[in-house]
N, C-alpha and C positions, 0 to 999 in steps of 0.2 A: 498536648496531643493525646489522643486516645491510646489505650494500651490493649494488647491482645496477649494470648498465651501460646506456648508451645509445649508439647509433650516430648520430653527428652528420655530416650532409652539408653540402656547400658552400652549399646553399640555406638553411642555418640550420634545416632541418627535422631532427627527431630521431626515430629508431626505437628504441622501448624494448621489447626482446623479452620481458622479464618481465611486461609488462602487455599485450603484443599491440597496441600503439598507435603512431601517428605523431603527434608534437606539434610545434607551432610557435606563437610569439606567444600563449602562454597558452591555446591551443585544442588540441584533440586529436581524432583520428579512430581508431576501432577498426577494425583490419584483420580481414577474414574469414580463415578457417583457411588457405586456399590462398595468399592474399596474404602472410600472415605466414610460412608455410613457404618460399615462393619467395624472399622478401626475405632471410630468414635464411640460406637456402642460398647465395645470392649473396654475402652477407657472409662466410660460412665459406670460400668458394672465391674470394675477391677477387683472389688472385694470378694466376689464370688464367681463361680463358674457360670458360663452362659451356654445354654443348650443350642444345638444346631438349628432347631426350629425357631428360636428367638432371633438368632443371627440372620436367618433367611428372611424373616419378617422385617428386620431392621434394614437389611441390605437392599431388598426389593419390595418396598411397601405397596407398590401398585402392580406387581407382577407375580405370577405363580412360576417358581423355578424349582429345580430339583437340587438335591444335596451336591450333585456334581458341580453346579455353578458355585456353591459355597466353597467346596474344596479348591476350586480353581482360584478363587479370590484369596483364600488363606495362603496358598502356595505363592501367589504373586506378592502378597504382603510380606511373607517371610524373606523373599528375595530383596524387596525394596527396603526392608528394615535391616538388611545385612546380617541375618542370623548366621553365626558360625557353626551352629548345629541346630537341628530341629528342636524347637521348644525353648530356645534361648529367650525369645521375646513373647511369642504366642505359644502358650503351653497347651498341649493336647491332654485332656483328662479322659481316659478311656471310659466309654459308656456314660459320660457326663456331658462333655462339650469342650469349650476352650476358655482360657483365662490369660490375661496379660500379666507379665512379671516385670518387676524392677523398672520403674519409670519415675520421673519427676515432672512437676509442672512449673514452668518458668514464665515470668512476664517478659515480653519483648515489644518493641515498637513495630507497628504494622508496616509492611513494605508495599502495600497496594493502595490505590486511590479509592477510598470508600464511597466516592460519588459515582463511580462507574458501576452500572448495574449489569454485572456479568453473572454467569452461572456460579462462578466461584464465590462472589460476594453474597449471592442469595443463599448458597450453602453455608457460608461462614456465619450468617446471622443465626441460622438454625443451630449451628455448632456452638456458637457463643452462648446462645440461650440454654442449650443442653448442659454445658459445663457450669454455667452460673446456677442453673436449677439444681444440679447435682450437689454443689457446695451448699446452697441454701437449704436443700432438703435434708442434709445431714447436720444442719446447725453450725456449720463451720465457716469461718471467714477464709479468704484466700491465704492469708498468712498462717492461720491455724492449720490449714490443709498441708501447706509446705512443712510446717513443724512436725505434723504427724508422719508424713511420708519420709522425713529425714530423722525420725526419732532415734536416739542413741540406743545401741544394743545393751544387753544386760538386764538385770532386774529393774522393772519399771516402778514398782510400788513398794519394794521391800529392800532391806539392807541385811547382809549376812554378818554375823558376829561369831568368831571362832574362839573357843577356849578349851582348856583341859581341866577336868574335874576328877581327881583321884584316879588317874590313869585312863579315864574315858575321854575320847575326842568328841567334843560337842560343837555343833553348828546350829545357830539360832537365826531364823528369818523373821524379821519384824518390820512393821511399817513406821515405827517411831522408836526413839531412844527409850521411852517409858516402857513400851511393850518388851523390848529386848532386855531391859533390866529386870522386869517382872519375870520373864521366862528364865533368865539366868538364875534368879533366886529360887524359882520352883525346881529347877534341875539340881541345884546345890542341896536344897532341903530334901529332895527325893533321895539323893545319894547318902545324905546323913541318916535318913530313916532306914535305908537299906543296910547300912553298916551296923546299925543298932540291932538288927534282927539276924543278920548273917555273919558268920565267921569270916575274918579277913582272908583265910586260906581258900574260901569258896568264891572269892571275888574273881569275876571274869570281866575283862575290859571290853568296852563296846565303842562303836561309833554311834552317836546319838544325834538326831536331827529333830528340832522342835520349831513350830511356828504357831502364831495366833493368826487365824485366817478367817476373816469375817466374823461369824458367830460361833466359831469352833477352834479347837486346837488340832494340829496335825503333828503326829509323832512317828518317827521311824528310827529303827536301830538295827544293828547286827553285831554279833560277837566278832572280835578280831583276834588274829594270831600275833606272833611276835613281830611280824612285818607290818602290822596294822592293816592287814587285808581282811576283808569280811570272810568269815568261816561259812562254808557251804550250808545252805538250808537254815540259816539263823536270821535271815532278813525278815523283818516284820514292819508293817505300817498300820497306824490306827488313826481314825478321826473320832473326836469326842466333843460334846458340848462344853461350853465354858464353865458350866456349873458342875461338871463331873470330874474335875482334875483330881480331887482328893480321893474319890472312889477308885479312879483309874490308878493312882499311885499305890493304893493298898493292893490292888490286883497285881501290879507289876512286882511288888515286893514279895507277894505270896507265891509267885511262880517265877523264880529267878532265871531259869534257863528254858526259854521257850524255843521250840523249833518249828519252822514253817513247814506246813504240808500244802504244797501248791496244788490247788484244784485244777484239774484239766477236764474240759468239756469235750467229749468225743461223740461224734455221730458217724454213721456209715458213710464212706466215700467223701469225707471232708479232709482237705489238706491240713497238714500240720501247720499251725500258726508260726509266723516269723518271730513273734514276741508275745509274752504273756505278762500281765501285771495283776497284782492282787492287793486289795486293801481290806482291813478289818474295821468294824465300827463298834464303838463302846457307847451305846445310847439306850434309850428306853423302848426301842422297836425290836421286832423279831428278826430283822435283817442283820446278819452278823458279818457278812463278807461280800465282796464284789470282785469279780474276775473279768479282765478285759483281754481279748485275743486280737492280735494285730496281724494283718496280711498286707505285705507290700505288693504293689502292682506296677510301679514305674519309678525310676529314679534317674537323676542326672547330677551334674556337678553341684547344683544349688538346692534342688527340691526333691522330695520323695512323696509320691502319691500312695496313700494307704487306705484301707478300710479296717473297721474294728467292730467286734461284737461284744457287748457287755452283758454279764449275767450276775444275778444276785442270789444269795442262799439264805433261806429261812432257818432259824435255829431249830434243831431237832428233826429236820427233814432232809433226806439224802439228795434230792434233785435240785439242780440249779434252774432258775427261771430267767428267761431272756428279759433284759431291761431296755436295751437300745441297740441300734445299728447305725454306724456313722461312716462317712467317707470324708477325707480331708487331705490337704497337702501340708507338709511341714517344710519350712524353709530355714536354712542355717543363717544365723545372724552373725556376721563377721564384723570385726572392727572394735568399736569403743566399748570395751568391757572392763570396767575398773577393777572388778574382783577377778583376778586371774585364776581363781580356783573353780570357776564355773564356765560352762559353755552354754550358749543359748540358742533356742529355736523359736519360731513362731508358727503355730498351727492355724492354717487358713481353712475354715469350714467349707465343705462342699454339700453334704447331705446329712440330715439327722432324721432317724425314724424311731419313734417311741414305741417300744414293743411290750411294755409292761401292762398287764391287766390286773387291776386291783381286786383283792378278795378280802373278806371280812377278817381273815386270819392275820393280816398285815397291819402293824401299827405305823402306817405311813406318815401320819402327822408328826411323829417323833423320829422319823428315819433320816439320818444324815445321808445315807446312800441315795435315797430318792431326792432329797433337797439339793444335794450336790449335782445330781444328774439333770435336774430341772434347770439349774444355773447354766450347765453346759449346753442344754437344749436352747435356752434363751440366747446364749452367746452365738450358737450356730445359726439360729434363725435371723439374728441381726447381722450375720456375716462378719463378725468381728474376729480379728486375729487373737489367739490365745497364747501369751508368753509361757514357755516352759524352759526349764534350766537344768542341765545335767550337773548335779552337785558332786557325784561320785561315780567312778567307772572302773571296773576290773573285769577284763575278759568278757564273760557272758552276762554280767550283772551291772546295771546302772541304777542310780537313785536319781529320780527326776522330781523337781519342784514345779508344780503348776500354780500359776497365779489365780486360778479359778477354784481348784479343789485340793491343793496341798501336796504332800509328799506321796510318791508311789515308787516301788521297786519294779524295775523292768527286767525280765529274764529273756534273753535272746536264744533262739533255737540253736545257733551255731556259736561255739565258744570263741571262734576267731573272727566273728563279725557282730555288729550291734545294730539295733534299729535306728539309733541316732548317729550312725557312722560318720555322716558329713560334718557333725558338730564337735566331735570329741577331740580335744587336745590331750592325748594320752599322758604326756609328760606332766601336765598340770593336774588332771583329775586323779591320776594314780597317787599323787602326793597327798591327797586329802585324807 
């Protein structure tokens, strides 16, 4: 017997494209053509936001309608999908459009006679073709698609290793045991070299985080007090090429107590950002630091919609230069997280605008700041989710590990709230 699929939402309501119906608890409702077309279009494009214009074209391909017709269909779908609050299934992204959240695709046996040529069966052939094309177009089998949508939470490509080195609390992220062992040895050798240069009385303990990430190392640290809490303004994060570790180690040893000066980009009539992150670069370019400002626009129990502006700074010049503008949604990943010391989110891209204009003064071919941002741009353009993990959190400060660009410290505007508030298990992360 032939098989068909149903789209199951977290409200336990199912959309069966082959039958043009929504079903739940042994009851079903038939969707009209516009409702079915729009819901199917949202399913096909679930990895990114869909504009109102695109939804109108999908819902009424042969008619000219206004946004009022679209709003009416969206409201009807929210009711039929049994949303307990607005945005539970169909998320509204201000000034962007709509996006589906939290669904699974399941195989079922068809309940209708495929030989009967009704409007529903004609629609179902189109729907089945769309879903098949969506899977083929992404290079996924049906089983692979299910595996992806049910992917376990937590670090996807890295393993965390925790150790203590001469009073320092060290966390290493590596994609293999060999890399973790290599990084562990580098940290121990760096500590040994430090002790050979500095008096034991001058030793200040740190939290240290190291990873080998693609073609670079990512290193972050902060000084800690007697309670193993990060001391204010001592958090730093660096990215460096794999060939620059020894030079970087010499630099760290020569400047034992570095304090962060958080760069703030201010313009007239601009709101204070909800969060700021800063990263430094130890490479052969003139770009020494990157600052990202985050602005929250909407949040609910699961998701937070935000925008961000990224700036880079050239060595020896006082002004920051705009690098990119982004909009995205981050979603808390609850459930199977083997390492209880982390909490995870996934960032779902909405929009990326490249704002950087090259000049002859920039060594962009050797710049990790630019190459990392290009990787993020490519990920955004492909609509892929970006795993991020909160490794450490205290009040206004969080250390986040991105599986695209490495470690970064996130400073929150209010000490009693954090940008990744929905994800943080304070009992676990405070203990790190």
